[in-house]
C-alpha positions as CSV (number, residue, x, y, z in Angstrom):
1,M,0.6,-0.2,-0.3
2,K,1.4,3.1,-0.7
3,F,0.5,5.8,1.0
4,T,1.4,10.0,2.3
5,K,2.9,11.0,5.5
6,M,2.0,14.6,6.2
7,Q,1.0,16.9,9.4
8,G,-0.9,19.7,10.4
9,L,1.2,21.8,13.2
10,G,3.0,18.8,14.3
11,N,-1.1,16.2,14.2
12,D,0.9,14.1,11.9
13,Y,-1.1,11.6,9.8
14,I,-1.2,8.4,7.4
15,Y,-2.8,9.4,4.3
16,I,-4.1,6.7,1.7
17,N,-5.8,7.9,-1.4
18,G,-9.2,5.4,-1.4
19,F,-9.7,6.0,-4.9
20,K,-6.4,3.8,-5.7
21,E,-6.2,1.8,-2.3
22,D,-8.8,-0.6,-1.0
23,I,-8.7,-0.5,3.0
24,K,-10.0,-3.5,4.1
25,N,-10.2,-3.0,8.3
26,P,-8.4,1.1,8.2
27,A,-9.3,0.6,12.7
28,E,-6.8,-2.3,12.9
29,L,-4.3,-0.8,10.0
30,S,-4.5,2.2,12.0
31,I,-3.6,0.6,15.2
32,R,-0.7,-0.6,13.3
33,L,0.2,1.4,11.3
34,S,0.1,4.6,14.3
35,E,2.2,2.5,16.7
36,R,5.8,4.8,16.9
37,H,8.4,2.0,16.7
38,F,6.8,-0.9,15.2
39,G,4.7,0.9,12.5
40,V,4.9,3.8,10.6
41,G,4.6,6.8,13.4
42,S,1.2,8.8,13.5
43,D,-1.6,10.0,15.4
44,G,-3.9,8.5,12.9
45,I,-5.0,7.5,9.6
46,I,-7.0,9.5,7.2
47,I,-8.5,7.9,3.7
48,I,-9.4,10.4,1.2
49,L,-12.8,8.7,-0.9
50,P,-15.3,9.6,-3.3
51,S,-18.3,11.3,-2.3
52,D,-22.0,11.5,-3.4
53,V,-22.2,14.6,-2.0
54,A,-19.2,16.9,-1.8
55,D,-16.2,17.1,-3.9
56,F,-14.4,14.5,-1.3
57,R,-15.1,12.2,1.7
58,M,-12.3,11.9,4.7
59,R,-12.1,9.0,7.2
60,M,-10.5,9.7,10.1
61,F,-9.3,6.6,12.1
62,N,-6.7,7.4,15.6
63,A,-4.2,6.1,17.3
64,D,-6.4,3.7,19.0
65,G,-8.7,2.5,16.1
66,S,-11.6,4.5,17.2
67,E,-13.2,6.0,14.2
68,G,-13.5,10.6,14.3
69,R,-16.0,12.9,13.5
70,M,-13.7,15.2,12.1
71,C,-10.7,17.1,12.2
72,G,-9.2,20.0,11.9
73,N,-5.6,19.7,10.8
74,G,-6.3,16.4,9.1
75,A,-9.2,18.3,6.8
76,R,-6.3,21.0,5.4
77,C,-3.6,18.2,4.9
78,V,-6.8,16.7,2.4
79,A,-6.9,20.2,1.2
80,K,-3.2,20.1,0.2
81,Y,-3.2,17.0,-1.0
82,C,-6.2,16.8,-3.9
83,H,-4.9,19.7,-5.0
84,D,-0.9,19.5,-5.1
85,K,-1.5,16.0,-6.3
86,K,-3.6,17.5,-9.1
87,L,-6.8,15.0,-7.6
88,T,-9.0,18.1,-8.4
89,D,-8.2,21.8,-10.2
90,K,-10.3,23.3,-7.5
91,T,-8.3,25.5,-5.4
92,T,-12.1,25.7,-3.0
93,F,-13.8,22.3,-2.7
94,T,-16.1,20.4,-0.5
95,L,-15.2,17.7,1.7
96,E,-17.7,14.8,3.3
97,T,-17.2,14.2,7.1
98,L,-18.7,12.4,9.5
99,G,-19.3,16.2,11.3
100,G,-20.6,17.4,7.8
101,I,-19.4,19.0,5.1
102,K,-16.6,21.2,4.9
103,T,-15.6,24.1,2.4
104,L,-11.7,23.9,2.3
105,S,-9.6,26.8,0.4
106,C,-6.1,26.0,-0.8
107,F,-3.9,29.7,-1.1
108,L,-0.4,28.9,-3.1
109,E,2.7,30.0,-3.8
110,N,3.9,29.2,-6.8
111,G,0.8,26.8,-7.6
112,V,1.4,24.7,-4.1
113,T,-0.5,24.9,-1.3
114,K,1.0,27.2,1.9
115,T,-1.9,27.0,3.8
116,V,-5.7,26.2,3.9
117,S,-8.8,28.0,5.0
118,V,-11.4,25.9,6.2
119,D,-15.3,26.7,7.3
120,M,-15.5,24.8,9.7
121,G,-19.3,25.1,10.5
122,R,-21.2,26.3,13.6
123,A,-19.9,26.0,16.9
124,E,-23.0,23.8,19.2
125,F,-23.3,24.2,22.7
126,R,-26.7,22.6,23.6
127,A,-25.1,19.9,25.6
128,A,-27.5,16.9,24.1
129,E,-25.9,17.6,20.9
130,I,-22.7,17.9,21.7
131,P,-23.1,15.3,23.7
132,V,-22.7,15.8,27.7
133,L,-24.8,14.5,30.5
134,L,-25.2,17.3,33.1
135,D,-27.9,18.6,34.3
136,C,-28.0,22.0,32.3
137,D,-29.1,22.7,28.7
138,E,-25.8,24.1,28.0
139,V,-23.1,23.8,29.9
140,I,-20.9,27.1,29.8
141,S,-19.0,27.7,32.9
142,K,-20.2,25.1,34.7
143,P,-18.0,22.6,37.4
144,L,-17.0,19.3,36.8
145,S,-15.2,16.8,39.5
146,T,-13.2,14.7,38.1
147,P,-11.1,12.3,40.7
148,V,-8.2,14.6,39.7
149,G,-10.7,18.1,40.8
150,E,-13.0,20.3,40.0
151,Y,-13.2,22.3,37.4
152,T,-14.6,24.9,35.7
153,V,-15.5,23.9,31.7
154,T,-17.3,25.0,28.9
155,C,-18.6,22.2,26.6
156,V,-18.8,22.7,23.0
157,S,-18.7,20.1,19.5
158,M,-16.9,21.4,16.2
159,G,-18.4,17.8,14.7
160,N,-16.3,16.1,18.1
161,P,-16.6,16.9,21.2
162,H,-15.1,19.1,23.1
163,C,-14.1,20.4,27.3
164,V,-12.4,23.8,27.6
165,I,-10.9,24.7,30.5
166,F,-9.1,28.2,30.9
167,T,-6.7,28.0,33.1
168,E,-4.3,31.3,34.8
169,C,-1.0,28.6,34.5
170,S,0.6,28.1,31.7
171,P,-1.1,25.0,30.0
172,S,3.1,23.5,30.5
173,E,3.0,23.5,33.9
174,L,0.5,21.0,33.3
175,E,0.6,17.4,34.1
176,L,-1.5,16.1,31.1
177,D,-0.4,12.7,31.0
178,R,-2.1,12.5,34.8
179,I,-4.9,14.6,34.4
180,G,-6.5,13.8,30.5
181,P,-7.5,10.4,31.1
182,H,-10.0,11.2,33.5
183,F,-11.8,13.8,31.3
184,E,-11.6,11.3,28.0
185,N,-13.3,8.7,30.1
186,H,-15.8,10.8,32.5
187,E,-18.9,9.3,32.7
188,A,-20.8,12.9,31.8
189,F,-18.9,12.5,28.1
190,P,-20.5,8.9,26.8
191,E,-18.7,9.2,23.1
192,R,-15.5,10.4,25.7
193,V,-14.2,14.0,25.0
194,N,-11.2,16.0,23.3
195,T,-10.0,18.1,26.4
196,E,-8.3,21.7,25.9
197,F,-6.5,23.6,28.6
198,I,-6.6,27.3,27.4
199,R,-4.4,30.3,29.0
200,Q,-5.5,33.6,27.5
201,L,-2.7,35.8,26.8
202,D,-3.9,38.9,25.5
203,E,-7.9,39.6,23.8
204,S,-6.3,37.7,20.4
205,T,-4.1,35.2,21.6
206,L,-5.0,32.0,23.0
207,E,-2.6,29.2,24.2
208,M,-3.3,25.9,24.8
209,R,-2.8,22.4,24.7
210,V,-5.2,19.4,23.7
211,W,-5.9,15.6,25.2
212,E,-7.5,14.0,22.2
213,R,-9.5,11.0,22.9
214,G,-8.1,8.3,21.1
215,S,-4.3,9.6,20.8
216,G,-3.4,11.5,24.2
217,E,-1.8,14.3,24.2
218,T,-0.8,15.4,20.4
219,L,1.0,19.1,19.5
220,A,-2.1,20.4,17.8
221,C,-5.5,20.2,17.7
222,G,-7.6,21.8,14.8
223,T,-11.2,21.3,16.0
224,G,-9.9,21.6,19.9
225,A,-8.5,25.6,18.5
226,C,-12.2,25.9,16.8
227,A,-13.9,24.7,20.2
228,A,-11.1,26.9,22.1
229,V,-11.8,30.0,20.5
230,A,-15.9,29.6,20.3
231,A,-15.3,29.1,24.1
232,A,-14.2,32.3,24.7
233,V,-16.3,34.5,22.8
234,R,-19.3,32.4,24.3
235,N,-17.5,33.4,27.7
236,G,-16.8,36.9,27.2
237,L,-13.1,36.4,26.6
238,C,-13.2,37.3,22.7
239,Q,-14.7,39.0,20.5
240,K,-16.5,38.3,17.3
241,N,-15.5,38.5,13.6
242,Q,-12.0,39.3,15.0
243,E,-9.2,36.5,14.1
244,I,-7.9,34.7,16.9
245,C,-4.2,33.3,17.6
246,V,-4.4,30.0,18.7
247,R,-1.2,29.0,19.9
248,L,-0.3,25.3,20.1
249,L,3.3,22.9,20.9
250,G,2.9,22.7,16.8
251,G,2.4,26.3,15.9
252,E,-0.2,28.9,15.7
253,L,-3.4,28.3,14.1
254,Y,-6.0,31.7,13.3
255,I,-9.7,31.0,14.6
256,T,-12.5,33.8,13.2
257,C,-15.9,33.3,15.4
258,S,-18.7,34.9,13.0
259,E,-21.9,36.4,14.7
260,D,-23.9,33.1,14.5
261,Y,-20.9,31.0,16.0
262,S,-19.9,29.8,12.3
263,I,-15.9,28.8,12.9
264,T,-13.3,29.7,10.1
265,M,-9.8,28.1,10.7
266,R,-6.6,29.0,9.0
267,G,-3.4,27.3,9.1
268,S,-0.6,25.3,7.7
269,A,0.3,22.2,6.0
270,E,2.7,20.2,5.3
271,F,3.7,16.9,2.9
272,S,6.7,14.7,5.3
273,Y,7.5,11.8,3.4
274,E,5.6,9.4,1.2
275,G,6.0,5.7,1.8
276,E,4.7,2.0,0.6
277,I,4.2,-0.6,3.2
278,E,2.6,-4.2,2.7
279,L,-0.4,-5.1,4.7
């Protein structure tokens, strides 16, 4: 099987051209290939497929084999893959995901995609739609008790569930390997959850670390950055219609939240290398 390794801010996936490759068991394949000592090494795999409702379809599997509904960094890389490998000559096209249809726009330098903007859709705050099993319609700055302490959380879906926590300390000081699993597997989140720890640096800059369900800590999470900005706007920390810089371990993403909480994400996407592996 041929594959392409790509990364968006260090959030690395193995990309497979599903127009040419027939993947029988993608969950099992993701577990095998994601292993960083005996496999290729990645946060998971992403398969690019034909779609009946969009220009392309994306299936994304985490390192533990679970299928994700959406991945913002992955979507940007899919855009670069499809344009630069000439699967399309469009610079703006649509992508079907389990989290809905997304619009991708490639920005080129010398004919090559350097950055990608993704229309991520509207942030969803209704608890039942995220889902969150707490006794309220929306979880906005609500207390959540965990085995590692009580936290004030804001929950939001960007096509996948997120739990956003604003902290006074730098996220770099957190023992995320110890804390993260208690959120991911908390009984309040029946589909598990991605957890973002955020410190606001100024009105247009957030600092973030993320614990992703199924993968653990990653260097970046596109949907997580979008959820963080949506939560910051909802809590009055950031303004609507202003591009917010989110600083992650792998680099920076630029997120804009509109009046109706529609989210646009802008950031880089890069090829790492290509290879072949026996299945």
